[in-house]
C-alpha positions, 0 to 999 in steps of 0.5 A: 496584195490580193490576186484576183482571179478572171471568172470570165469565160468567153471574151468580150468584145468592145462595140468597135469589134462587133458592130452590133446594134440591140433593142431589148423587147418591146422595142427599146433601144440599147447602146452595146458596150460589149458582148461575147458568146455569153452575154452583154453589157448594154446601156439604157434609158430604163433600169433593167431590174436584176433576176429578170428574163429579157429578149435580147435583139441584135443586128449587125451588118451582116447577121441578126439574132434575138437572144433570150437571158436574165439580167444579172446586174444593173447600176446608175452609169450618168445622171443629166438634169432630164434623164438617167442612163444604166449598165445592165449585164445580160447573160444569155440562156444559149450561146450567141454562135457569132465568134469562135469561142462559142462552143459547137461554132465552126469558124468559116473560111474563105470569107464566106458569109450568108447574108440575111434573109437566106 
């Protein structure tokens, strides 16, 4: 029996927890499977080349961010007669400060959230 060690540094949030939508520049829509302060797992109709630099534009109800990073891995997740879907893991170059587990991020108190554009 082997014991596997957890390598994740930050907690992952599934789609229902973060509510984010995303595009990879130059504008290709991707589905965010899970998201953490250090990276994202996305599903796309286009292959993501491991080792390549990407820019992920994230949008949630009350916030937005553009995160640069690199593709760590990519694999085929679904094959259909007219299309192929890929899942790719992206490691961010800096921490996404949307969650309380990101270093240097103060968790807001009293429910105060700054609206977009202010």
